[in-house]
C-alpha positions as CSV (number, residue, x, y, z in Angstrom):
1,M,0.3,0.1,0.2
2,I,0.8,3.3,-0.3
3,E,0.4,6.2,1.5
4,V,0.4,10.0,1.2
5,H,1.7,12.9,2.8
6,G,1.5,16.2,1.8
7,Y,3.6,19.1,3.0
8,A,3.2,22.7,3.4
9,I,3.5,25.6,5.5
10,V,1.7,28.7,4.2
11,S,1.0,32.4,5.8
12,R,-2.0,33.6,6.7
13,D,-3.6,33.8,2.7
14,D,-2.2,30.5,2.2
15,R,0.8,30.4,0.4
16,I,3.5,29.0,-0.3
17,A,5.4,31.5,-2.4
18,D,5.8,35.1,-3.0
19,A,5.4,37.2,-6.3
20,Q,9.0,36.0,-7.5
21,G,7.9,32.6,-6.2
22,R,10.7,31.6,-3.6
23,T,10.0,31.1,0.3
24,P,10.3,34.1,2.0
25,K,12.1,33.7,5.2
26,A,8.8,34.9,7.2
27,L,7.7,31.8,6.1
28,R,10.9,29.9,7.1
29,N,10.5,28.8,10.8
30,K,12.7,26.2,12.9
31,A,9.9,23.8,14.5
32,D,8.2,23.5,11.1
33,W,11.2,22.5,9.6
34,R,12.1,19.8,12.4
35,Y,9.2,18.7,11.5
36,F,8.6,18.4,7.6
37,Q,13.1,17.3,7.4
38,D,11.0,13.9,9.9
39,G,8.9,13.4,7.2
40,L,10.4,13.7,5.1
41,N,13.1,11.4,6.2
42,A,10.2,9.4,7.3
43,A,9.3,9.1,3.4
44,D,10.4,6.1,1.4
45,L,10.2,8.5,-1.9
46,V,10.1,12.2,-1.3
47,V,7.8,13.8,-5.0
48,L,8.8,17.0,-6.1
49,G,7.9,19.3,-9.1
50,R,11.6,19.9,-11.5
51,L,11.9,23.5,-10.1
52,G,11.7,22.3,-6.6
53,H,14.6,19.8,-7.3
54,E,16.8,22.0,-9.3
55,V,16.4,24.7,-6.9
56,H,17.0,21.9,-3.4
57,G,19.9,20.0,-3.4
58,N,20.2,16.5,-1.9
59,P,22.5,16.1,0.2
60,T,21.3,13.5,2.4
61,G,20.6,11.6,-0.6
62,R,16.5,10.5,-0.3
63,P,15.0,7.9,-2.8
64,R,13.5,11.1,-4.7
65,M,10.8,11.6,-7.4
66,V,10.8,14.3,-10.3
67,V,7.6,15.3,-11.7
68,S,7.6,16.4,-15.2
69,S,6.7,17.2,-18.5
70,R,10.1,16.9,-19.7
71,A,10.0,12.7,-18.4
72,S,8.4,10.4,-21.3
73,G,6.1,8.4,-19.0
74,L,9.0,7.0,-16.0
75,E,13.0,7.7,-16.3
76,R,15.5,6.5,-13.8
77,R,18.0,9.1,-13.8
78,P,21.0,9.6,-12.3
79,D,19.6,12.0,-10.0
80,A,16.6,11.0,-9.3
81,W,13.0,9.1,-11.2
82,W,11.1,10.8,-13.5
83,W,8.0,10.7,-14.1
84,N,5.7,12.8,-16.1
85,P,1.8,12.3,-15.0
86,G,0.1,12.8,-18.7
87,A,2.9,10.0,-20.1
88,M,1.9,7.4,-17.0
89,P,0.0,7.0,-14.4
90,W,0.7,7.7,-11.4
91,A,-0.2,3.9,-9.4
92,E,2.1,2.4,-12.1
93,A,5.0,4.6,-11.9
94,A,4.1,3.9,-7.7
95,A,3.7,0.4,-8.8
96,R,7.4,0.8,-10.5
97,V,9.1,3.0,-7.9
98,L,7.9,1.4,-4.1
99,P,6.9,-2.9,-5.5
100,H,6.6,-3.4,-1.8
101,G,4.8,0.4,-0.8
102,G,5.5,2.4,1.4
103,R,5.3,6.3,2.7
104,V,5.1,9.6,-0.2
105,S,6.2,11.9,0.8
106,V,4.8,15.3,-1.5
107,P,6.5,19.1,-0.4
108,G,5.4,20.8,-3.9
109,G,5.5,23.3,-4.9
110,Q,1.5,24.4,-5.7
111,G,1.8,22.0,-9.8
112,V,2.4,18.6,-7.5
113,F,0.5,20.4,-4.5
114,D,-2.7,20.0,-7.0
115,L,-2.0,16.8,-9.0
116,F,-1.9,14.9,-5.9
117,L,-5.0,16.4,-4.4
118,A,-6.5,14.9,-7.6
119,L,-4.8,11.5,-7.2
120,G,-5.8,11.7,-3.0
121,Y,-3.7,12.4,-0.5
122,D,-3.8,10.4,3.4
123,V,-2.7,13.1,5.0
124,F,-1.5,17.2,4.7
125,H,0.5,18.1,6.9
126,L,-0.4,22.3,6.8
127,S,1.5,24.1,9.2
128,R,0.6,28.0,9.0
129,A,2.7,30.9,9.7
130,E,-0.6,33.4,11.3
131,N,1.0,36.2,11.2
132,V,3.1,35.9,7.8
133,M,0.6,38.3,5.0
134,L,2.3,37.3,1.2
135,P,-1.4,39.4,-1.3
136,D,0.9,39.0,-4.8
137,G,2.6,35.1,-3.5
138,V,1.8,31.4,-4.5
139,P,-1.2,29.7,-3.0
140,V,-0.7,26.3,-1.8
141,F,-3.3,25.4,-4.1
142,S,-4.8,27.0,-7.4
143,A,-7.9,26.8,-5.8
144,C,-6.9,29.5,-2.9
145,T,-7.9,32.4,-4.4
146,G,-10.3,35.1,-3.0
147,S,-12.3,33.8,0.1
148,I,-11.5,29.6,-1.0
149,T,-9.1,28.9,1.7
150,A,-6.7,25.6,1.8
151,E,-8.5,24.4,4.5
152,A,-11.5,24.0,2.7
153,V,-9.7,23.0,-0.6
154,L,-8.7,20.3,1.6
155,A,-12.0,19.9,3.4
156,G,-13.5,19.1,-0.4
157,A,-10.9,16.4,-1.3
158,G,-12.2,14.5,1.8
159,L,-9.8,15.4,4.6
160,R,-10.9,15.9,7.6
161,P,-9.0,18.2,10.7
162,G,-6.9,17.4,13.0
163,P,-6.4,19.4,16.7
164,R,-4.6,22.6,16.4
165,H,-0.8,22.3,17.2
166,L,1.9,25.2,18.6
167,L,4.6,24.6,17.3
168,D,5.9,27.7,17.2
169,P,4.3,30.2,19.9
170,E,6.8,32.9,19.0
171,G,5.6,33.0,15.0
172,P,3.1,31.8,15.7
173,V,3.6,28.5,13.8
174,S,0.4,26.2,14.3
175,L,0.1,22.9,12.5
176,V,-3.2,20.6,12.1
177,V,-2.6,17.4,10.0
178,W,-5.4,16.1,7.0
179,R,-6.4,13.0,7.0
């Protein structure tokens, strides 16, 4: 069985990046970073977008799958598995990479978050930097526009929230795990 976990830290207005597509310092938090890294360490596979793969190296050597239209189906390259969802279904790609099942961690970006929203998350770890606003930034899900929140998108996908945990009272940064 494959279990898919999404991980995002968002601003109060549901943004994961600034207008230039970069993660601003205001969204970086040590407590959230530790929680996020623990989640990636527990994964059998980390699935992320091409740009994230190019910007963020893989010094830990975690098994990676890069979502990219530049792949023809599923390709094993020296740096990662490369997968084109338009050329191969997720179930087939996952079965080839994780034939015995396992945990998949999805750290984004928006296109990959949207893709797995459609495929189905088992769990989504939504951290929120409660005092940060990025009005021209990139939303976590493309549906997060106007009054549609990340919580509404996750609920619409059939996930239910767990209790709110305060990861960092100084931020404040909170975490809700959706299942």
